[in-house]
C-alpha positions in Angstrom: 95.7 194.3 -5.3 96.3 190.6 -4.3 99.9 190.0 -3.3 101.5 187.0 -5.0 104.5 184.8 -4.1 106.1 184.1 -7.4 108.9 181.6 -8.3 111.1 182.6 -11.2 113.2 180.0 -12.9 116.2 181.7 -14.4 118.1 184.6 -12.8 119.3 186.2 -16.0 118.3 189.5 -17.5 114.7 188.6 -18.2 114.0 186.9 -14.9 115.6 189.7 -12.8 113.8 192.4 -14.8 110.5 190.6 -14.1 111.4 190.3 -10.4 112.2 193.9 -10.1 108.8 195.0 -11.4 106.9 192.5 -9.2 108.8 193.4 -6.0 108.3 197.1 -6.7 104.6 196.4 -6.7 104.8 194.6 -3.4 104.8 191.0 -4.5 107.2 188.4 -3.1 109.6 186.8 -5.5 112.0 183.9 -5.2 114.4 183.2 -8.1 116.2 179.9 -8.9 119.1 179.5 -11.3 121.2 176.4 -12.1 124.3 178.5 -12.5 126.9 178.8 -9.8 126.5 182.6 -9.8 125.0 185.5 -11.7 125.5 185.9 -15.4 123.7 183.4 -17.6 124.5 184.3 -21.2 126.2 187.4 -19.8 128.7 185.3 -17.9 132.4 186.0 -17.3 134.9 183.1 -17.2 138.0 183.6 -15.0 141.3 181.6 -15.5 144.6 181.7 -13.7 147.8 182.6 -15.7 151.4 183.3 -14.7 150.6 187.0 -15.2 147.5 187.0 -13.0 143.9 186.2 -13.5 142.5 186.3 -17.1 138.9 187.3 -17.6 136.7 186.5 -20.6 133.2 187.8 -21.3 132.4 184.6 -23.2 128.7 185.1 -23.6 127.1 188.4 -24.6 129.8 190.9 -25.7 128.0 194.1 -25.3 124.5 195.6 -25.3 122.8 198.5 -27.0 120.0 200.8 -25.9 116.9 202.0 -27.8 113.9 201.7 -25.4 113.5 204.8 -23.1 112.8 202.7 -20.0 115.8 200.6 -20.6 117.8 203.8 -21.2 116.9 205.0 -17.8 118.0 201.6 -16.3 121.3 201.8 -18.1 121.8 205.4 -16.8 121.4 204.0 -13.3 124.0 201.3 -14.0 126.3 203.9 -15.4 125.9 206.1 -12.4 126.7 203.2 -10.0 129.8 202.2 -12.1 128.6 198.8 -13.2 128.3 199.7 -16.9 130.2 201.9 -19.4 130.2 202.7 -23.1 132.5 200.7 -25.3 133.0 202.6 -28.7 135.0 199.7 -30.2 131.8 197.7 -30.6 130.0 200.6 -32.3 128.1 203.8 -31.4 125.8 203.2 -28.4 127.4 199.9 -27.3 127.7 199.3 -23.5 129.4 196.7 -21.4 129.3 195.7 -17.8 132.2 196.9 -15.6 134.5 195.4 -14.5 133.0 192.3 -16.2 130.0 191.7 -18.4 128.1 190.0 -15.6 128.4 193.0 -13.3 125.0 194.3 -14.3 123.4 190.9 -13.6 125.2 190.7 -10.2 123.9 194.2 -9.4 120.4 193.2 -10.1 120.6 189.8 -8.4 122.0 191.4 -5.2 118.6 193.1 -4.8 116.6 189.9 -4.8 116.2 186.5 -3.2 118.2 184.3 -5.6 119.2 180.6 -5.1 122.0 179.7 -7.4 123.0 176.1 -8.0 119.4 175.0 -8.2 118.5 173.1 -11.3 114.7 173.1 -11.8 113.6 170.3 -14.0 109.8 170.3 -13.5 106.7 171.8 -11.9 104.4 170.1 -9.4 100.8 171.3 -8.9 99.6 170.5 -5.4 97.0 172.0 -3.1 96.2 174.7 -5.6 99.8 175.9 -5.6 103.0 175.4 -7.6 106.1 173.6 -6.4 109.5 173.4 -8.2 111.1 170.0 -8.5 114.8 169.6 -9.3 118.3 169.3 -7.8 120.5 171.2 -5.5 124.1 172.2 -6.3 125.2 168.9 -4.6 122.9 166.8 -6.9 120.3 166.0 -4.2 116.7 165.9 -5.3 114.7 168.8 -3.9 111.3 170.4 -4.1 110.5 174.0 -3.1 107.2 175.8 -2.7 104.4 176.7 -2.5 104.1 179.5 -5.0 101.1 181.3 -6.4 102.6 181.7 -9.8 105.7 180.5 -11.8 107.8 182.4 -14.3 110.1 180.6 -16.7 112.9 182.8 -17.9 115.3 180.3 -19.7 115.8 179.4 -23.4 112.7 178.0 -25.2 114.0 174.5 -25.6 114.4 174.2 -21.8 111.1 176.1 -21.2 109.1 173.7 -23.2 110.4 170.7 -21.2 109.3 172.3 -17.9 105.8 173.5 -18.8 104.7 170.8 -21.3 102.8 168.7 -18.7 100.9 171.7 -17.3 100.2 174.2 -20.2 100.3 172.8 -23.7 99.6 176.1 -25.3 102.7 177.7 -23.7 104.8 174.7 -24.4 103.8 174.7 -28.1 104.9 178.3 -28.5 108.2 177.5 -26.9 108.7 174.4 -29.0 108.2 176.5 -32.2 111.1 178.8 -31.2 114.6 177.9 -32.0 117.9 179.0 -30.5 121.2 179.1 -32.5 124.3 177.6 -30.9 127.7 179.3 -30.6 131.2 178.0 -30.0 133.3 180.6 -28.1 137.1 180.5 -28.0 139.0 182.2 -25.1 142.7 183.1 -25.5 145.2 184.8 -23.2 148.6 186.1 -24.2 151.6 187.3 -22.3 151.9 190.4 -24.5 149.5 192.8 -26.4 148.8 191.6 -29.9 150.3 193.9 -32.6 147.0 194.9 -34.2 145.2 198.2 -34.1 141.7 196.8 -34.0 139.9 195.7 -30.8 137.0 194.0 -32.6 136.4 191.9 -35.7 133.1 191.1 -37.3 132.2 188.3 -39.8 135.6 187.2 -40.9 135.6 183.7 -42.3 134.0 181.4 -39.7 134.2 184.1 -37.1 131.0 185.9 -36.3 132.6 188.2 -33.7 136.1 188.5 -32.1 137.2 191.1 -29.5 140.1 192.1 -27.4 138.3 191.5 -24.2 141.1 193.2 -22.1 140.4 196.5 -24.0 136.9 196.9 -22.6 136.4 199.5 -19.9 137.5 198.5 -16.4 139.3 195.4 -17.4 142.6 194.3 -15.8 145.0 191.4 -16.2 146.8 190.0 -19.3 145.8 190.4 -23.0 142.7 188.4 -23.6 140.6 187.7 -26.8 137.2 186.2 -27.2 136.3 184.6 -30.5 132.8 183.6 -31.3 132.1 181.3 -34.3 129.2 182.1 -36.7 125.9 180.3 -35.9 126.2 178.3 -39.1 129.7 177.0 -38.3 128.7 176.4 -34.7 125.7 174.3 -35.8 127.8 172.2 -38.1 130.4 171.5 -35.4 128.2 171.6 -32.3 129.3 168.1 -31.1 133.0 168.6 -31.8 135.7 168.3 -29.1 136.2 171.6 -27.3 140.0 171.5 -27.5 139.8 170.9 -31.3 137.4 173.8 -31.7 139.6 176.1 -29.7 142.5 175.3 -32.0 140.4 176.1 -35.1 139.1 179.4 -33.6 142.7 180.4 -32.8 143.8 179.8 -36.4 140.7 181.8 -37.6 141.8 184.7 -35.3 145.3 184.6 -36.8 143.8 184.8 -40.3 141.4 187.6 -39.4 144.0 189.8 -37.7 146.6 189.1 -40.4 149.5 188.8 -37.9 151.6 186.1 -36.4 150.3 185.4 -32.9 152.6 184.5 -30.0 151.9 181.2 -28.2 148.9 181.8 -26.0 149.0 181.1 -22.2 145.4 179.9 -22.4 143.5 178.1 -25.2 139.9 177.1 -24.3 136.5 176.9 -25.8 132.9 177.0 -24.5 129.9 175.6 -26.2 126.6 177.6 -25.9 123.9 175.3 -27.2 121.3 178.1 -26.7 123.1 181.3 -27.6 121.0 183.4 -29.9 117.2 183.4 -30.3 115.4 183.8 -33.6 112.9 186.2 -32.0 109.2 186.9 -32.3 106.8 189.7 -31.6 105.1 188.0 -28.6 106.9 190.0 -26.0 106.0 187.7 -23.1 103.5 184.9 -22.4 101.1 184.7 -19.4 98.3 182.2 -18.7 95.5 183.4 -16.4 94.5 179.8 -16.1 97.7 177.9 -15.2 99.4 180.9 -13.6 102.5 180.3 -15.6 104.4 183.0 -17.3 107.3 183.0 -19.8 109.8 185.7 -20.7 113.1 186.0 -22.5 114.8 187.6 -25.4 113.5 184.8 -27.7 110.0 186.4 -27.4 111.3 189.6 -29.0 114.8 189.3 -30.5 118.4 188.4 -29.7 119.4 191.5 -27.7 120.0 192.1 -24.0 117.6 195.0 -24.0 114.8 192.7 -25.3 115.3 190.3 -22.4 114.9 193.2 -20.0 111.8 194.4 -21.9 110.2 190.9 -22.0 110.6 190.5 -18.2 109.1 193.9 -17.5 106.2 193.1 -19.9 105.4 189.8 -18.2 105.4 191.5 -14.8 102.9 194.1 -16.1 100.6 191.3 -17.4 100.8 189.4 -14.1 100.0 192.5 -12.0 97.1 193.4 -14.2 95.5 189.9 -13.5 96.1 190.3 -9.8 94.3 193.6 -9.9 91.4 192.0 -11.8 91.0 189.2 -9.3 90.7 191.7 -6.5 88.2 193.8 -8.4 
């Protein structure tokens, strides 16, 4: 089989899953991510408080397992201590340990990943692909050559990168839509006097959780509050501080108790939080040598991102085998 050097844009669950399959088959993979470290939409935010560091899983809250292959992967994470069940989120719910991004970090540690690299476009030169963008310091940079490119980021960003080179792939990405999400992060000096650790669909809240109750968490009492997609869309351009105050009031109403004054009140805007999903699985062009993977090609679940990346790698390896034959 012909060995490829593949560039993957996006070192989240989908991109790393794709990388793992390709490397296992003997291909060389280089990943690039604009984030400062591993996580993506499974990121963890850390903030200092008088009682120590507060941690917030402000992206994906947990993941579930249905696919047998993903089940085997989760079993490996569990055995190595980077994932554990979290019954408060429901039967079969899992979280990263000690933070949600622990599983992403575990995957990224096994690959060649460059963080702080914002890829803005592709350049085709000499029959090979080059990535154009910016370094963490803001300097313009180009890296290559690569035999193939995988784009593993939200569809809106994917379309902008591939549009000049593969209109069919870009059109599919443009047809997809991601839902936004405002996330509030609150830390308290004492444990809140409520028995529940999770709240679903209460007023404008889509999900709220006592983050500090998840397995392996340490530090002060922390809560993460995620607004519903509808409310987030209607208030997407609001000021973050004002949104945080609204989400804190919504948490007060949902829990039905008087909250002590929080040590931390903050909000984060996810413009591309939840995908609408499709049944495409992954996209690969034998002609342009561009592939696309992500949960938006299946559905808004962590498991689907992992499956999509694995599916794309299988398609790419099949073509490499055909070219040798």
